[in-house]
C-alpha positions as CSV (number, residue, x, y, z in Angstrom):
1,M,110.7,122.0,126.2
2,Q,110.1,123.0,122.6
3,S,106.7,121.9,121.2
4,Y,105.7,121.9,117.5
5,T,102.4,122.4,115.8
6,I,101.2,119.7,113.3
7,G,102.3,121.9,110.4
8,Q,105.7,122.5,111.8
9,A,106.2,118.8,112.5
10,A,105.1,118.0,109.0
11,R,107.7,120.4,107.6
12,L,110.4,118.8,109.7
13,L,109.4,115.3,108.7
14,G,109.1,116.2,105.0
15,V,105.4,115.2,104.8
16,S,102.1,117.1,104.3
17,P,100.2,118.4,107.3
18,D,97.4,116.0,106.5
19,T,99.9,113.0,106.8
20,A,101.2,114.3,110.1
21,R,97.6,114.8,111.3
22,R,96.7,111.2,110.3
23,W,99.8,109.9,112.2
24,A,98.7,111.9,115.3
25,D,95.1,110.7,115.0
26,A,96.4,107.1,114.7
27,G,98.4,107.5,117.9
28,R,101.8,107.1,116.1
29,V,103.0,110.3,117.7
30,A,101.6,111.8,121.0
31,T,100.0,115.2,121.0
32,H,98.6,117.6,123.5
33,R,96.6,120.9,123.3
34,D,97.8,124.3,124.1
35,D,95.7,127.1,125.6
36,A,94.4,128.1,122.2
37,G,93.3,124.5,121.5
38,R,96.1,123.7,118.9
39,R,97.5,120.3,118.9
40,L,101.2,120.2,119.7
41,I,103.9,117.6,119.7
42,D,106.7,117.7,122.3
43,G,110.1,118.1,120.7
44,R,111.5,114.9,122.3
45,D,108.5,112.9,121.0
46,L,108.9,114.3,117.6
47,A,112.6,113.6,117.6
48,A,112.0,109.9,118.6
49,F,109.3,109.6,116.0
50,S,111.5,111.0,113.2
51,V,114.2,108.4,114.1
52,E,111.6,105.6,114.1
53,L,110.2,106.9,110.8
54,A,113.6,107.0,109.1
55,R,114.4,103.5,110.4
56,T,111.2,101.9,109.2
57,S,111.4,103.7,105.9
58,A,114.9,102.4,105.3
59,S,113.8,98.8,106.1
60,R,110.8,98.7,103.6
61,D,110.8,96.3,100.7
62,D,112.5,97.7,97.6
63,D,109.3,97.0,95.6
64,E,107.3,99.2,97.9
65,P,106.9,102.8,96.6
66,P,108.6,105.5,98.7
67,Y,106.5,107.9,100.9
68,T,106.6,111.1,98.9
69,S,104.3,113.9,97.8
70,V,106.3,114.3,94.5
71,R,104.2,113.0,91.7
72,N,106.5,113.6,88.7
73,A,108.7,110.5,88.8
74,F,111.1,109.6,86.0
75,P,112.5,106.1,86.4
76,G,115.6,105.6,84.5
77,I,119.3,104.7,84.5
78,V,122.2,106.6,86.0
79,T,124.4,107.7,83.1
80,A,127.0,109.9,84.8
81,I,128.1,110.9,88.3
82,K,130.5,113.8,88.9
83,L,131.7,113.9,92.5
84,G,133.3,117.0,94.1
85,D,134.6,117.4,97.6
86,V,131.1,118.4,98.9
87,A,128.7,118.4,96.0
88,A,127.8,116.0,93.2
89,Q,126.1,116.0,89.9
90,V,124.0,113.0,88.9
91,E,122.6,112.4,85.4
92,I,119.7,110.0,84.7
93,Q,118.4,109.0,81.3
94,A,114.6,108.4,81.7
95,G,113.3,107.4,78.3
96,P,113.9,110.5,76.0
97,H,114.5,112.7,79.1
98,R,117.9,113.5,80.4
99,L,117.6,114.8,84.0
100,V,120.5,116.3,85.9
101,S,120.4,116.7,89.7
102,L,122.8,118.6,92.0
103,L,123.1,117.0,95.4
104,T,125.6,116.4,98.2
105,R,128.4,113.9,97.8
106,E,127.2,112.4,101.0
107,A,123.7,111.8,99.5
108,V,125.2,110.0,96.5
109,E,127.3,107.8,98.8
110,E,124.4,107.0,101.1
111,L,122.2,106.0,98.2
112,G,125.0,103.9,96.7
113,L,124.5,105.5,93.3
114,E,126.7,104.2,90.5
115,V,126.6,104.6,86.7
116,G,124.5,101.8,85.2
117,M,122.1,101.4,88.1
118,E,118.4,102.1,88.1
119,A,117.2,105.2,89.8
120,T,114.2,107.4,89.9
121,A,114.4,111.2,89.5
122,R,111.5,112.9,91.3
123,V,110.7,116.5,90.3
124,K,108.7,118.9,92.3
125,S,108.9,122.5,91.3
126,T,107.1,125.8,91.9
127,N,108.6,127.3,88.8
128,V,108.0,126.0,85.3
129,H,109.5,127.8,82.3
130,I,108.1,127.4,78.9
131,D,109.8,128.4,75.7
132,R,108.0,129.0,72.5
133,A,108.9,126.6,69.7
């Protein structure tokens, strides 16, 4: 059976390795040690935990902030949605900032996005371009 290191599990769950480590320390997901002493999570345990995590995240109160490492949040209003067969473009006006995101049509439908509703654009980037004024 496939086993995953804490770092691999974190990537698959979309969290930091520190978060995955805290969950393992708290007993939320079972671990065992390999011959090198690394903590591993069995694939079946990780799969079950990921389903549980998604279910509990979906049932949280709307007022509770989402679990995310992204710190650049732009709450605003959806001003436009362009749906294609597979992809979609969503525009959010967040104060003076217009943000445009390309995502799947399925994601737009799962989120129930509509023009006029509140939404938060979260930005995490490894590249920032600066133009001289």
